[in-house]
N, C-alpha and C positions, 0 to 999 in steps of 0.2 A: 263261587266266582263265575259269573256268566260270560265266559269268553268262548266264542264260537269260531273255530278255524274255518276259513273259506278258501278253498283252492280254486283259483280262476280257471285252471285247466279241467277241473271236474267238480264244479260247485255243487254244494248241497242246496238244492232248490227250496227245500223246506225252511232252512235257515235264512236264505235270502228273502223268501216270501214273508217270513215272520218279521224280519227287520223292516221291510217295506210297509207292512201293516202297522207296525209301531209308529213309523214316521207319518204315515197318512192319518193316524189316530192321535196326532199332536204329542207323541212321546219322543224321547231322545234316544239316539243310537250313535255309538262311537264307531268310526270306520277309518281304515287306512287310506292315506293319500301318499303320493311319492315324497311329499315334504315332511309332514308330521301327521299324527292321528287327529282326526277332527271330531268334534262333538256336534252331531248333526240334528237339525230340526227343519220342518217344513218352513221355508222362508216366506211363504204366503200366509202363515198362520201366526197371528200375534201372540196367542196363548202359548203356542209351542216355543216360539222364540224367547218369550219371557222365562221359560224354564231353563234355557241356556244361561241367561244372566243370573238367575237365582242359584243354580248349581255351581257355577264358576265363581260366584260373588264378584261379578264383573260390573264395573260402573256403566251407566247408560250412555256416557259420552264416548264410549269406545265401540265403534261399529263392528259389524261382522262381514265376512266375505261369503257371497252366494256361489255355491258350486253347481255347475250345470254340465250337461253331457257334451255340448259342442257349440259352435257358433250360432246355429239356428236357435238352440235353447237359450243362449245368452240374450238374444234379441227379444225374448219374451219377458225379460225383467229390466231391460234398459230402454230408454226412450229413443235413443239414436245410436247408430252404429257407423261411425265415420270411417273413412278409408284407412286412417292410421290404426284403428282397432281391427279392421279386416286384415290388414297386412301383418300385424303382430300376431293375431290369432292363427293365421295360416302358417306362420313361421314357428310359433312356440306352443301352440295348443294341440292336443292336450299337454299340459306341462305347468311348471312352477311360475307362471306369470299371471297376476291379477290386474284387471283393468277397471279403473273407476270412471263411470259414465253417468249421465243423467238417468235417474230411475224412472221406471214405469209405475203407475198406480197399481196397487195390489201387493207390492213388496211391503212387508211389515215395517212400520215406522221404527221399531226398535233395532232392526237390522242396520238401518242407515244413521242411527243416532239423531233422527229427525232431520237430516240433511236431504237435499234434493238429488243426491248422487248415491250410487251403490257400487261396491266392488264386486267383480264377478270373475270366475275362472273355471276352466275345464280341467279337472285333475287327470293325471295320466295313469294312476294306479288302476289296474283292471278290476279290483274289487269295488273301488269307488264308482267306476263306470257301470259295472253291473248293477250296483245299488241304485244309481240314478235312473237307469232304464227301468228297473223293476218298480220303483216307487212312483215314478212319473211326475215328480214335483221338484223344483229347485231346492237345494238344501243349504241353509245357513250353517256354517261349520267352522267355528274358531277351534283352536287347539284344545284337545280334551284334557285340560288341566285346570287347576284353580288359578285365578287371576294373579299375574306377576310371577307365577312359579314356572319351573322347568317344563318345557313342552315334551310330550310323549312321542317316542319313535318306535315303540312296540306296544302290543296289546297289554302286556304286563304292566307297563308304565301307567296306562290308563286305569287298569283295575286297582293299582296301588292308590290312586287318588279317589276313584269312584267305584268301590267294590260292588255296588248293586247295579251298575250300569250294564246294559246290553252292549257287548263289544264284538265287532267283527274282526277277526284276527287274520290279517293278510301278510304277516311277517314284518321284518324290520323295514323302515322307510328308506328308500334309496337315496334321496337328496339330503334329508336330515335337518334342514332348517326351513323356516317358513318362506312362502312365495315372495318373489319380487312384486312390489305394488307400484303401478304407474297410473297417475291421474290424467285422464284424457278429457275431463269435464270442462276445462277452461280453454283459454286461447293458447296457452303454452303447456305442453306436457310436463308433468312434475314427477320425478322419481321419489315416491313417498317412503319406500322401504327397499333396501338392497337385498338381493337373494341370488339364487343360482343363475337366473337370467341377468346378465350384467348390463350396466349402463352402456358400455361400448357396443354390445349386441343390439340394444334397442336403438341407439343412435344410428347404427348401420342400416336400420330399416326405415326409421321415420325422421331422422335428423336430430338436432339438439334438444336436450331436455333440461329442465331446471331442477332445483333442489327445494325441499319443503320449508315452510315457515317453522318457527319454534312454537310448540304448543305447550301450554301449562294449565293448571287448574282444571275446571270442569267444562271447558270449552269443547264442543263436539269435534272429534277428529274426522277427517275424510276417509281414514283407513285405520285398520289395526296396525300395531307396531310403532305407534307414535307416543306411547306412554314412556315417561323417562326411565322408570325402573321396570324391568320385564325380564322374562326368561331366567329367573334366578333360582339357584339351588337353595336348600335350607342352610347349608354352610355359607359363611361369609366368603365372597370371592374377591380375589385381588389379581390384577394384571401386573406382572412383574417383568421388567427388562431382563433379557437373558443373562447379562453380566451381574445381576443382583440375585438371581435365583438361588445360588449356592448359599450365600450369606443369610438369606431369609429362611431357608430350610434349616440351616445350622442353628439359628436363633430359636426356631420353634422346637428343635430337638432339645436344646438346653432347658427350655421352659416346659418341656413335656407336652406340647400342644400337638395333637394328632392332625396332620395336614394331608390333604390330597394335592397332587401335583399333576398338571398336564404339561408335558414338554415334548417337543419334536425331536429332542436328542437327550434322553435321560440317562445315557450310559455312564456318565461321570458323577451322577448325583449320589451322595452318600445317605444311607438310611440305617443308622445304628439301631440295632434291636428290632428292626422292622416296624418302627413306630408309625411311619408314614406310608401312604398308598400312592405309588408313583406310576403314572400311566404314560407310556410312550405313544404319542399321537403321530398321525401320518404327516409326511412332509408336504404332500400335495394338498392344495386348498379344498378341492372337491371331496377328497377322501376324509380330510379333517372335519369338514362340515357334516358329513355322513355319520361320523363317530362321536361328534361333540356332545349331544344331549345324552346319549347312552353312557358316555364316560362320566358325565356329571351326575347322572342318576346313580351310577355304581359307587361313586365317592360319597354321595349322601347316604347310601345304604351301609357304608362302612362307618358312618357317624363321625366323619371328619369335622373338626371344629372350623377349619378354614380350608379354602381351595386356592392354591397358587397356580395361575395360568401364565405360562411363558408368553410374553408379548408377541403379537402376530407380525409378520413382515408387512411392509407397505405394499401397495399395488392393488389394482382393481379386483384381482381374483380373490383376495382375502376380505373384501369390503363387507360382505354379508356376515362372515364370522366375527369380524371386529365389531360390527353393530350389535350383534347378539351379546357378546361378552362385555362390551362397554355398558350396556344397559343392565346386565346381570350384576355388574360390579357397583352400581349406584347404591348409595346409602339410603 
């Protein structure tokens, strides 16, 4: 299993150089970001990018995010860099915010799903930053998983899906869900995907933003995260109101259906014979997001038939988590 630990405080230069050589040679490397682990390829090399789509079994209408070191590097892949992009990058970069802007020539057509715009961000994880500096090319990097499946937040999650892949191990991801995506390519900014950078934080910097259109079928999306079913564990996932969780779990106990449960207050849930796997999740939205995918991976590893997730509270703080879980629950 080719997992290579990389301590940013004392990095193994040979491992870092090897990863960079692979990327410059049109091969794939998985690496950590603060959001999830990415499956990286040279964003300027069509053959390399096609390997991402083939390995993930990802449809061509679903574009990729290009990862760069900083603002200056971003401007090498986008045609324009408006004041709104400058203000947001200076507030949130490096960090979990992707900006969609008109693309420059040279970016792989597959990266953009054939559109004239490209999503770009500067990741905050020090291993991602070191890798970008070492390889010297922008990296297209969707989550390192198979299409529609659970995103990885550890190197072990990546290796479970792709056992032959070269994986840089930078520990567990600090944010735990994918980046916020904001489209700045049109007249009105559009929030395409919620994440750790909230709509309220964006509005405070650039003013009002709109919401995306509905996308279906094979129409190209301007950003990842707009496919109806996504982020899904192997077990069937159900979002259950708190006042119905007890009854649903008791029903599964009677029918001997092994269930996984994610609850923010699991103290009163009964588990006769230890049939079910009950995970007590964080009360706080930021900590919950950090734990979410790892908890779902763990329940899949227990071979649960279904996963019952206690319904999230309302409010802006929980919007990213609600988005991921609602898509994971789609049939």
